[in-house]
N, C-alpha and C positions, 0 to 999 in steps of 0.2 A: 798326256800320260808318259811317265818316264819308262824307258825300256828296261831290259833286264841286264844292262851292262854295269849297273851299280853306280851310275853317275849321280843319282840323287836318291834319297830315301823314298820308299813307297808310301803313299798315303793310305793304302789298304794292305793289310797283311796278305801274304800269299795263301791261297786256299789250301787247306789240308785235305787233299783229294781222297785219301783212304777213309778219313773220318766222315766226310760229307757223302761219299759213296754209300757207306753203311747206314747213313741217316736217311737215305732215299726211302720212299714208301715200300713196304714189304707186301708182295702179292698175297692175297687171301689163299688159304689152303683149299685145294679142290675137295669139296665134300664127298666126292666119289672115290677119293684115294683110300685104299684099305687101311692106312694109318692115320686117317683124319681124326678119329676119336682119340687115338693115342697122343697125337700132337697137341690136341686141344687140352689134354690133361697134364701136359708137361709144366712143372713148376719152376724148373731151373732157368736162370736168366744169364748167369756168367757162362762165357763160351766153353770153358773147360768142363764145368758141370754139365752143360747141355750136351757136349760130345759124349760124355759118359752115359747120360740118360738115353741118348739116341742109339747107342750101341746095344741097349736092351730092347729095342723095338722088336716085335714078333718076327717081322721079315722086312728087308729093305723095300722101299717104294720110292717113286719119284719125289714125293714130298719130303720124306725123311732124308733122302740124299741131297736135296736142295737145302734143307735146313743144316745138314752137316757142312755143306760147302760154305754157307754163310758163317757158321760158327768157326770154321778154319780161318776164314778171312778176318773175323773179329779177333781171333787169337794170334794173328800175324803169321799164320802158316799158309802163305800164298801158294807155295809149291804143291802141297797136298790138295788145296782147293782147286787149283787150275788143272791138276791131273784128273781129279774126280769129275770136274766139269767137262773136260775133253771127252771122257768116256760117255758121259750122259749126252753130250752133243751128238756123238756117233750113233747112239741108240734112238734119240728123239730130236732130230735136226729141225723139225717144224713146230716143236712145243714152245709157245711164246714165253712160258715161264723160264725155260732153259735159256732162251735168247736174252731175257731180262737179266738173269744172273750172270750171263756172259758179259753183258755191259757193266754190271756192278763190279765184277771181278777185274775187268779191264781198267775201269776207273780207279779201283782201289790199288792196282799195281802200276798206275800212271801210264797205261797204254791208251792215251786219250782218243786217238783217231779210231782205234778199234771199238772203244766204248761208244763213240758217236755213231758208228755204223750200226751197232746193235740196237741202241735206243731209237735210231731213225727207223729201223725195221719195225719196232714196236709202235712207233708213232704212225707209220703207214697202216698198220693193222688196226690200231685203235685211235683214230685222229681226234676223237672227242675227249679222250682221257687226259687229265692234267699231269699225271705222273711222268709219262714220257717227255712231255714238254719241259717239265722241271729238270729232268735228267739231261735233256739236250741243252738247256740253258747253262747247266753246270759244265757240260763238256765244252760249250762255246766259250765260257768264261776262262777255263784253264788253258784253252787253246788261244786265248787272247783275241777272240773274235767278239769284241765287246758289244758291237751293235746287234749281232745275232743274239747274244746272251740277254741283253736288255729286252729284246723283243719277246723272247720265250718267257722270261721272268714276268714281264708286264702282262702278258697274256694269261698266265696262270693266276697271278695275284688279282687281276681285274675280274676274273670269272669265278674264282673259288678262294675266298679269303681264309679258308681253313688251312691253306698251304702257306703258312707264315714264312717258311724258309724261302719262298719266292720273293717275299718283300725284302728279306735280308740280302738275298742275292742281287736283286735289282738295286738296292742301296749301295752295295759294294761296287757294282759296275758304274753307277752314277758318280760315286766318289772317285773311282779310278779314272773317269773321263773328265773330272773337274767340275761336275755338276753337284756342288755341295748342297745347295738349297733343295735340289730335286731329291737328293738322298735323305735330307731331313724330312721333307714332306712324305716320302715313302715310309720311313720308319714311324712317323707320327700318325700314319694312316692305319697302323695296327690297332684294332679295336680294344677298348678297355676290358671287354669280356674275355679276351684271349689270355691264355696262361703265359704267353710270351710278351705281354704288354710291358712289363717292367724292363725286360731285357731290351725291347725295342726303344723305349724311352732313354735308357742309359746309352744305347748306341747313338741315338739322336743327339744327345748332349755332346758326345765325343765327336760326332760328325760335324757339328757346328764349329768346333774349336781345334781339332787335330791339325797340327802343322800349319796353323793359321798365322800368316804374317800380315799384320795390320799397320797401316800408316797412323800417324798420331791423330789425324782428324777423321779417322774411319768410323763414321757414325753407324754403318751397318754392323761393324764388329761389336760396338757397344750394345746394339740391339740383340746380337747373338749372345753376348755375355749375360745380358739381363734375362733373356729367354732360357738360357741354360741354367742359370741360378734358380729361376722359378721352377724349372722341372725337377732339379735336385730337391728342392724343398717339398714339392708335391709328391715325389716318389716315396717319401717317408711314410705317407699314408697308404702306400700300396705294398708295404712289406719289405722295402729295400733294407737289407741288414745294415747295421751300424758301420761295419768295416767298409763295405762298398760305398755307402753314402759319404763317409769321410774321405775316401780316396777320390771320389768324384768331385767333392767339394774342393779338395786340394788342387785337382786339375783345373777347375774353373778359376779359383783364386790365383793360381800360378799363371794362367793365361792373362788374367786381368793385370797382374803385377808386371808382366812383360810389356803389356800395352802401355801401362802408366809410365814405365821407365823409358819407353820410346817417345814419350811426350804427349800421351793421350789425355792427361789430366785436364788440360785446358779445354777439351771439347766435351767434358761431362756436364750436362745440364744440372742446375741447382736441384731439380726434382729427382735426380737419379744419382745420389751421392752414397749409396750403400749397396753392398753385394754380399749375400749370405751372412748378414749380420756384421759385416766389416765395412768400415769407411772406405770409399772408393778413392784412396790415395795410397802412396807408397807405405806410409806408416801403418795405416789400417789394414792393408792387405798382408803386410808382413806379420802383423799380430794374428790375423785370421789363419795364415798358413802355419804359424807356430802352434796355434791352438789345434788345428786339424792334425798335425803330425804328433803332437803330444797325446791327443785322443787315440790315434792309431797305435802309438807306442803302448798305451795302457791296454789296448785290445789285443796286442800281438801275443801269440803263444810261444814264439821262438825267441830265446834270449838275444841271439845275434841280430835278429830283425828289430827287436825292441831298441837295442843300442843304436842301430843305424837310423831309426826313426827319431830318436831323441837328438842325435847329432844333426839331422835335417832341421828339426825344430829350432835348435840353437842357431843354425846358420841363417834362418829366416827372422830370428828375433831382431826387431828394429833397433838400430843404434841411435845415438843422440842426434846424429846429423840428418835423420829422416824427417821429411816435411810432414 
C-alpha cells in the first residue's frame, strides 16, 4: 500500500470520515424518555428543518438533546454540537448513548483516536453488538491500522449480513492492501435481496479493473474483463440506470483497449472475441467507446458536459489505420 506522501495514486479513495460517521447505526430512542412519543412523530428529515422541529419540543430531554447534536453535525455545525455534547457528558458521564455520540462527533471532526476510545468503551459494555465493531473497524481504517480494520469488518459481515457497510469497508481494506480478488469476492457476497446489491456489483466491476496494469499475455486480466462485462450486462436487469450503465461500459471497454494496445490481442482465444457487443480488437473497442460516449452525450442534461462527451467520442472514433 502506498503511503500518504503522494508517491503514487491511491487505489482506494480516502474515506470521508464525517459522512461515514453519520452513516453509522443510530441508537434506538429510549421509550422511557419523556419525549419518546414526540420524537417518533417527527416528520422532518433535513437537518435544518429537524432543528426547528426539535426547538418546539415540550421540554428538553436526553433524547431531544442527542438528536439536536446529530442534526448540528449533519448541518456542519461541529462547534455547537461539541459544546452541547460536552455539557451532556458532564451531566451523564455513564450514559452509553452519550458515549456513542461522543465517538460519532469525534469521528465526524476527524479526532480519530478519541473516537476509537469512545467506541472501544461501547464495545466493552456491549461485546455482542455489531455496531461498535463496525465503528471500531472504521476508526482502524482511517488510522491506517488495516489488519485491525479488516478483522472488525469481517467479524461484522460474517455474523450479520444486514450490515452491508461492513462488506464495503472490508473490500476497501482488501483493495488498499493489494488483495483485489478478495475485495471482489467480498463485494459479490452481498446478497441479491439487499437494497445495496447493485451498488456492490458496480463496485466489484471497478475493483476488478481500477488501476489495473496487465501484461500482454495476462490471461487473468482477460478473465476479469470478461467477468466485468458480464456483470455490466446483468445489472441492466437490476435497475441500473442508463447513465451509470454506459459509464461502467466505457470503463470496461477503456481498460480492454489499453490492454489490447499493450499487445494483448494475441492472447485472446477465438471463443472470446467480443466484449459488451464490441469486437475484442482495437477497431471494435474504439467503436464501442465511441458508441458509449455518444449515448452518454444524448443522456447528458448539461450542455458543457454534452460537448465534452461528444469530443471524447470523436477521439475514440477508429481511423483507417486501426486493425
